C-alpha positions as CSV (number, residue, x, y, z in Angstrom):
1,M,-0.1,0.2,-0.2
2,T,2.7,2.8,0.9
3,R,6.7,2.4,1.2
4,K,9.3,4.4,1.3
5,S,9.2,7.7,-1.2
6,S,12.6,6.2,-2.2
7,I,11.6,3.1,-4.7
8,S,15.3,2.2,-3.7
9,G,17.8,2.5,-1.4
10,C,20.5,3.3,-4.3
11,A,17.4,5.5,-6.5
12,A,19.6,8.1,-9.2
13,E,19.6,11.3,-8.2
14,A,17.0,13.5,-10.2
15,P,17.8,15.7,-12.2
16,A,16.9,20.1,-11.1
17,S,14.3,20.3,-13.2
18,L,12.2,18.1,-15.4
19,R,11.3,19.8,-19.4
20,D,7.2,19.5,-20.4
21,E,8.1,16.6,-22.1
22,F,8.5,13.1,-22.5
23,T,11.8,11.4,-20.6
24,P,13.7,8.7,-21.3
25,V,13.7,5.6,-18.9
26,E,16.5,3.6,-19.6
27,P,16.7,-0.3,-20.2
28,G,16.7,-2.1,-16.5
29,K,15.6,1.1,-14.8
30,I,12.5,1.7,-13.1
31,A,10.8,4.6,-12.7
32,A,7.5,5.9,-10.3
33,V,5.9,9.3,-9.8
34,I,5.5,9.9,-5.7
35,V,2.9,11.4,-4.3
36,H,3.6,12.6,-1.2
37,L,1.5,13.1,1.7
38,E,0.6,14.8,5.2
39,M,-1.8,15.2,7.8
40,R,-1.1,17.8,10.7
41,A,-3.9,17.5,13.3
42,R,-5.2,14.7,14.5
43,P,-8.5,12.9,13.0
44,K,-12.0,12.5,14.3
45,P,-12.2,9.6,15.7
46,R,-13.8,6.7,13.3
47,P,-16.6,4.1,13.7
48,K,-15.2,0.8,15.1
49,Q,-14.7,-1.8,13.1
50,R,-15.6,-5.0,12.1
51,T,-12.0,-6.8,13.5
52,E,-12.7,-10.8,13.5
53,G,-9.2,-12.6,13.5
54,L,-7.5,-9.1,13.0
55,A,-4.5,-8.0,16.1
56,L,-1.8,-5.5,15.6
57,R,1.7,-5.7,17.9
58,R,4.8,-3.8,18.4
59,V,7.9,-6.3,17.3
60,H,10.7,-5.0,19.3
61,T,14.2,-6.3,17.8
62,P,12.9,-8.1,14.9
63,D,13.9,-11.1,13.6
64,L,16.1,-10.1,9.7
65,D,14.8,-13.0,8.5
66,W,11.1,-12.8,9.9
67,Y,11.3,-9.4,8.9
68,R,12.8,-9.8,5.6
69,D,9.6,-12.7,4.5
70,L,6.6,-10.6,5.6
71,Y,8.1,-7.3,3.8
72,R,8.1,-9.6,0.0
73,R,5.0,-11.6,0.9
74,V,3.0,-7.5,1.7
75,G,5.1,-5.9,-1.2
76,E,6.6,-8.3,-4.0
77,D,3.7,-7.3,-6.5
78,W,4.3,-3.1,-6.0
79,L,7.9,-3.6,-6.1
80,W,8.9,-2.9,-2.5
81,F,13.0,-3.5,-2.8
82,S,14.5,-0.8,-1.0
83,R,14.5,-3.0,2.2
84,L,16.5,-6.3,0.3
85,A,18.9,-4.8,-0.9
86,L,20.2,-3.9,2.5
87,D,23.2,-6.2,3.7
88,H,22.3,-7.8,7.6
89,A,23.8,-5.5,9.5
90,A,22.5,-1.7,7.4
91,L,19.4,-3.9,7.9
92,K,19.7,-4.5,11.7
93,S,20.7,-0.6,12.0
94,L,17.7,0.5,10.6
95,I,15.3,-1.5,12.6
96,H,16.7,-1.6,15.7
97,D,16.9,1.8,15.6
98,P,14.9,2.8,18.9
99,A,13.4,6.0,16.7
100,V,11.8,2.8,14.0
101,E,8.8,0.8,15.0
102,V,7.9,-2.1,13.0
103,H,4.1,-3.7,14.2
104,A,2.9,-6.6,12.7
105,L,-0.7,-7.4,11.4
106,S,-1.5,-10.9,12.3
107,H,-4.9,-12.1,11.0
108,R,-6.0,-15.4,12.8
109,G,-2.7,-15.9,14.0
110,H,-0.5,-15.3,10.8
111,D,1.4,-12.4,10.4
112,E,0.2,-10.6,7.4
113,G,0.7,-6.8,7.3
114,I,3.1,-5.0,8.0
115,L,3.0,-1.0,9.9
116,E,6.2,0.6,10.2
117,L,6.9,4.2,11.6
118,D,10.1,6.6,11.7
119,L,10.0,9.2,14.7
120,R,13.6,9.6,13.3
121,R,12.5,13.3,12.5
122,F,10.3,13.5,15.1
123,P,8.0,16.4,16.0
124,D,7.6,14.5,12.3
125,I,6.6,10.7,11.8
126,E,6.1,9.2,8.9
127,I,4.8,6.1,8.2
128,S,7.8,4.4,5.9
129,F,6.0,1.3,4.9
130,L,2.2,-0.2,5.0
131,G,0.4,-2.6,3.9
132,V,-1.0,-6.5,3.7
133,A,-0.6,-9.7,2.0
134,P,-2.4,-10.7,-0.7
135,S,-5.1,-12.6,1.3
136,L,-6.4,-9.6,2.8
137,L,-6.8,-7.3,0.0
138,G,-10.5,-6.0,-0.3
139,K,-10.9,-7.0,3.5
140,G,-10.8,-4.2,4.9
141,A,-7.6,-5.3,6.8
142,G,-5.9,-1.9,5.2
143,R,-8.7,0.4,7.1
144,Y,-8.1,-1.2,10.0
145,L,-4.7,-1.2,9.6
146,I,-4.2,2.8,8.8
147,N,-6.3,3.6,11.5
148,R,-4.7,1.9,14.1
149,A,-1.1,3.7,12.1
150,L,-2.6,6.8,13.3
151,E,-3.8,6.0,16.8
152,I,-0.4,5.0,17.5
153,A,1.3,8.3,15.5
154,W,-1.1,10.4,16.6
155,A,-0.9,9.7,20.5
156,R,3.1,10.3,20.4
157,A,1.7,14.1,19.6
158,P,3.4,15.5,16.3
159,S,3.4,18.0,14.7
160,R,2.3,16.3,11.1
161,V,2.0,12.5,10.4
162,T,3.2,11.8,6.3
163,V,3.4,9.2,4.2
164,H,4.6,8.1,0.1
165,T,2.8,6.6,-2.3
166,C,3.2,5.9,-6.3
167,T,2.8,4.8,-9.0
168,L,3.6,0.9,-8.4
169,D,2.2,0.9,-5.8
170,H,-1.8,-0.2,-6.1
171,P,-4.5,1.6,-8.2
172,H,-6.2,3.1,-5.7
173,A,-2.9,3.8,-2.6
174,L,-3.4,7.5,-3.8
175,E,-7.2,6.9,-2.8
176,F,-6.8,5.1,-0.2
177,Y,-5.0,8.0,1.5
178,L,-7.3,10.8,0.8
179,A,-10.1,9.2,2.2
180,S,-8.0,8.8,5.6
181,G,-7.5,12.0,5.6
182,F,-4.2,12.8,3.9
183,T,-3.4,16.2,1.9
184,P,-0.6,15.7,-0.7
185,Y,2.2,18.5,-0.6
186,A,4.8,17.0,-3.4
187,R,5.3,15.4,-6.2
188,S,8.5,13.9,-7.5
189,L,10.2,11.2,-10.1
190,E,12.6,8.3,-9.1
191,I,14.6,6.0,-11.3
192,A,16.1,2.9,-9.5
193,D,17.4,-0.1,-10.8
194,D,14.9,-3.2,-11.6
195,P,14.9,-5.2,-9.0
196,R,13.7,-8.3,-11.6
197,L,17.0,-7.9,-13.5
198,R,19.0,-7.6,-10.0
199,G,17.4,-10.8,-8.7
200,L,16.4,-8.9,-5.5
201,L,12.3,-10.2,-6.7
202,P,11.6,-12.6,-8.9
203,R,10.8,-11.4,-12.8
204,S,6.7,-12.6,-12.3
205,A,6.6,-9.3,-9.1
206,A,4.4,-7.0,-10.6
207,P,3.3,-8.2,-13.9
208,H,1.5,-4.4,-14.2
209,V,5.1,-3.5,-14.8
210,P,6.8,-4.5,-18.3
211,I,10.4,-5.4,-17.2
212,I,12.7,-3.6,-20.1
213,E,16.2,-4.6,-19.9
Protein backbone atom coordinates (compact mmCIF):
# COMPACT_ATOMS: atom_id res chain seq x y z
CA MET A 1 0.00 0.00 0.00
CA THR A 2 2.80 2.39 0.78
CA ARG A 3 6.52 2.43 0.84
CA LYS A 4 9.36 4.78 1.60
CA SER A 5 9.52 7.72 -0.76
CA SER A 6 12.67 6.25 -2.28
CA ILE A 7 11.84 3.23 -4.42
CA SER A 8 15.38 1.99 -3.99
CA GLY A 9 18.14 2.32 -1.47
CA CYS A 10 20.35 3.36 -4.39
CA ALA A 11 17.90 5.43 -6.44
CA ALA A 12 19.44 7.55 -9.15
CA GLU A 13 19.60 11.25 -8.42
CA ALA A 14 16.79 13.10 -10.20
CA PRO A 15 17.55 16.10 -12.43
CA ALA A 16 17.27 19.49 -10.77
CA SER A 17 14.39 20.33 -13.12
CA LEU A 18 12.33 18.55 -15.74
CA ARG A 19 10.95 20.06 -18.91
CA ASP A 20 7.44 19.51 -20.21
CA GLU A 21 8.32 16.59 -22.42
CA PHE A 22 8.82 12.84 -22.33
CA THR A 23 11.83 11.85 -20.24
CA PRO A 24 13.45 8.62 -21.47
CA VAL A 25 14.12 5.89 -18.91
CA GLU A 26 17.05 3.62 -19.67
CA PRO A 27 16.48 -0.11 -20.22
CA GLY A 28 16.89 -2.03 -16.98
CA LYS A 29 15.44 0.82 -14.94
CA ILE A 30 12.03 1.47 -13.41
CA ALA A 31 10.49 4.88 -12.79
CA ALA A 32 7.80 6.03 -10.40
CA VAL A 33 6.01 9.27 -9.68
CA ILE A 34 5.92 9.72 -5.90
CA VAL A 35 3.10 11.62 -4.20
CA HIS A 36 4.06 12.94 -0.76
CA LEU A 37 1.16 13.41 1.68
CA GLU A 38 0.80 14.87 5.15
CA MET A 39 -1.69 15.16 8.00
CA ARG A 40 -1.26 18.12 10.35
CA ALA A 41 -4.09 17.53 12.83
CA ARG A 42 -5.34 14.50 14.69
CA PRO A 43 -8.27 13.01 12.73
CA LYS A 44 -11.69 12.63 14.25
CA PRO A 45 -12.35 9.24 15.87
CA ARG A 46 -13.44 6.73 13.27
CA PRO A 47 -16.34 4.30 13.56
CA LYS A 48 -15.33 1.01 15.11
CA GLN A 49 -14.74 -1.73 12.59
CA ARG A 50 -15.34 -5.40 12.74
CA THR A 51 -11.86 -6.73 13.39
CA GLU A 52 -12.55 -10.44 13.67
CA GLY A 53 -9.27 -12.31 13.53
CA LEU A 54 -7.12 -9.15 13.20
CA ALA A 55 -4.57 -7.98 15.76
CA LEU A 56 -1.66 -5.54 15.64
CA ARG A 57 1.43 -5.90 17.81
CA ARG A 58 4.72 -4.05 18.16
CA VAL A 59 7.70 -6.22 17.27
CA HIS A 60 10.75 -5.18 19.25
CA THR A 61 14.16 -5.96 17.67
CA PRO A 62 12.60 -7.88 14.74
CA ASP A 63 14.29 -11.03 13.53
CA LEU A 64 15.79 -10.17 10.14
CA ASP A 65 14.59 -13.30 8.34
CA TRP A 66 11.07 -12.78 9.71
CA TYR A 67 11.13 -9.15 8.61
CA ARG A 68 12.39 -9.88 5.11
CA ASP A 69 9.79 -12.61 4.61
CA LEU A 70 6.88 -10.41 5.69
CA TYR A 71 8.19 -7.39 3.77
CA ARG A 72 8.51 -9.50 0.63
CA ARG A 73 5.08 -11.11 0.91
CA VAL A 74 3.38 -7.76 1.45
CA GLY A 75 5.34 -5.73 -1.08
CA GLU A 76 6.38 -8.03 -3.92
CA ASP A 77 3.39 -7.17 -6.10
CA TRP A 78 4.25 -3.46 -5.78
CA LEU A 79 8.02 -3.81 -6.24
CA TRP A 80 8.98 -3.05 -2.65
CA PHE A 81 12.67 -3.81 -2.59
CA SER A 82 14.66 -1.08 -0.86
CA ARG A 83 15.00 -3.13 2.34
CA LEU A 84 15.84 -6.29 0.39
CA ALA A 85 18.84 -4.47 -1.07
CA LEU A 86 20.31 -3.86 2.40
CA ASP A 87 22.90 -6.23 3.77
CA HIS A 88 22.45 -7.90 7.16
CA ALA A 89 24.25 -5.19 9.16
CA ALA A 90 22.51 -2.26 7.45
CA LEU A 91 19.04 -3.76 7.84
CA LYS A 92 19.66 -4.61 11.50
CA SER A 93 20.91 -1.09 12.22
CA LEU A 94 17.80 0.39 10.63
CA ILE A 95 14.95 -1.71 12.00
CA HIS A 96 16.53 -2.05 15.44
CA ASP A 97 16.88 1.72 15.76
CA PRO A 98 14.90 2.81 18.86
CA ALA A 99 13.21 5.51 16.76
CA VAL A 100 11.92 3.02 14.16
CA GLU A 101 8.86 0.98 15.14
CA VAL A 102 7.89 -2.23 13.37
CA HIS A 103 4.38 -3.59 13.91
CA ALA A 104 2.92 -6.81 12.55
CA LEU A 105 -0.70 -7.29 11.56
CA SER A 106 -1.79 -10.84 12.25
CA HIS A 107 -4.88 -12.57 10.92
CA ARG A 108 -6.01 -15.62 12.85
CA GLY A 109 -2.53 -15.97 14.29
CA HIS A 110 -0.54 -15.52 11.06
CA ASP A 111 1.46 -12.36 10.28
CA GLU A 112 -0.03 -10.93 7.08
CA GLY A 113 0.60 -7.18 7.25
CA ILE A 114 3.26 -4.68 8.20
CA LEU A 115 3.31 -1.19 9.65
CA GLU A 116 6.54 0.71 10.11
CA LEU A 117 6.79 4.13 11.73
CA ASP A 118 9.87 6.33 11.51
CA LEU A 119 10.25 8.79 14.40
CA ARG A 120 13.85 9.77 13.66
CA ARG A 121 12.75 13.24 12.53
CA PHE A 122 10.27 13.84 15.33
CA PRO A 123 8.09 15.92 15.72
CA ASP A 124 7.38 14.58 12.22
CA ILE A 125 6.38 10.92 12.11
CA GLU A 126 6.56 9.05 8.82
CA ILE A 127 4.52 5.99 7.97
CA SER A 128 7.39 4.31 6.16
CA PHE A 129 5.65 1.09 5.16
CA LEU A 130 2.03 0.01 5.44
CA GLY A 131 0.49 -2.90 3.62
CA VAL A 132 -1.17 -6.29 3.80
CA ALA A 133 -0.49 -9.58 2.05
CA PRO A 134 -2.58 -10.40 -1.05
CA SER A 135 -4.83 -12.74 0.94
CA LEU A 136 -6.20 -9.75 2.93
CA LEU A 137 -6.68 -7.25 0.11
CA GLY A 138 -10.25 -5.98 -0.15
CA LYS A 139 -11.26 -7.37 3.24
CA GLY A 140 -10.96 -4.26 5.40
CA ALA A 141 -7.54 -5.12 6.79
CA GLY A 142 -5.92 -2.09 5.17
CA ARG A 143 -8.51 0.23 6.70
CA TYR A 144 -7.97 -1.37 10.10
CA LEU A 145 -4.22 -0.96 9.70
CA ILE A 146 -4.27 2.72 8.73
CA ASN A 147 -6.69 3.52 11.56
CA ARG A 148 -4.38 1.85 14.06
CA ALA A 149 -1.35 3.54 12.49
CA LEU A 150 -2.93 6.96 12.98
CA GLU A 151 -3.93 6.16 16.56
CA ILE A 152 -0.37 5.11 17.40
CA ALA A 153 1.25 8.04 15.61
CA TRP A 154 -1.00 10.77 17.01
CA ALA A 155 -0.67 9.39 20.53
CA ARG A 156 2.92 10.72 20.31
CA ALA A 157 1.64 14.29 19.70
CA PRO A 158 3.62 14.93 16.48
CA SER A 159 3.46 18.14 14.47
CA ARG A 160 2.49 16.12 11.43
CA VAL A 161 2.26 12.58 10.08
CA THR A 162 3.54 11.89 6.56
CA VAL A 163 3.14 9.06 4.10
CA HIS A 164 4.20 8.48 0.51
CA THR A 165 2.75 6.47 -2.32
CA CYS A 166 3.69 6.08 -5.96
CA THR A 167 2.56 4.86 -9.36
CA LEU A 168 3.97 1.38 -8.70
CA ASP A 169 1.69 0.86 -5.68
CA HIS A 170 -1.82 -0.55 -5.50
CA PRO A 171 -3.99 1.43 -7.97
CA HIS A 172 -6.24 2.63 -5.14
CA ALA A 173 -3.42 3.56 -2.73
CA LEU A 174 -3.60 7.31 -3.31
CA GLU A 175 -7.39 7.30 -3.04
CA PHE A 176 -7.04 5.30 0.19
CA TYR A 177 -4.77 7.88 1.81
CA LEU A 178 -6.86 10.83 0.67
CA ALA A 179 -9.92 9.18 2.20
CA SER A 180 -7.94 8.67 5.40
CA GLY A 181 -7.42 12.42 5.77
CA PHE A 182 -4.01 13.01 4.17
CA THR A 183 -3.30 15.98 1.91
CA PRO A 184 -0.77 15.91 -0.97
CA TYR A 185 2.00 18.47 -0.64
CA ALA A 186 4.65 17.46 -3.19
CA ARG A 187 5.39 15.21 -6.13
CA SER A 188 8.72 13.74 -7.25
CA LEU A 189 10.13 11.36 -9.82
CA GLU A 190 12.48 8.53 -8.90
CA ILE A 191 14.40 6.12 -11.09
CA ALA A 192 16.12 2.93 -9.93
CA ASP A 193 17.50 -0.35 -11.22
CA ASP A 194 14.73 -2.88 -11.78
CA PRO A 195 14.89 -5.18 -8.72
CA ARG A 196 13.75 -8.15 -10.83
CA LEU A 197 16.86 -7.79 -12.96
CA ARG A 198 19.01 -7.45 -9.85
CA GLY A 199 17.68 -10.73 -8.48
CA LEU A 200 16.03 -9.09 -5.46
CA LEU A 201 12.56 -10.10 -6.63
CA PRO A 202 11.37 -12.79 -9.06
CA ARG A 203 10.77 -11.79 -12.67
CA SER A 204 7.10 -12.64 -12.14
CA ALA A 205 6.68 -9.86 -9.54
CA ALA A 206 4.48 -6.87 -10.41
CA PRO A 207 3.30 -8.02 -13.85
CA HIS A 208 1.63 -4.61 -14.30
CA VAL A 209 5.13 -3.11 -14.58
CA PRO A 210 6.82 -4.47 -17.72
CA ILE A 211 10.45 -5.49 -17.64
CA ILE A 212 12.47 -3.64 -20.27
CA GLU A 213 15.99 -4.99 -20.67
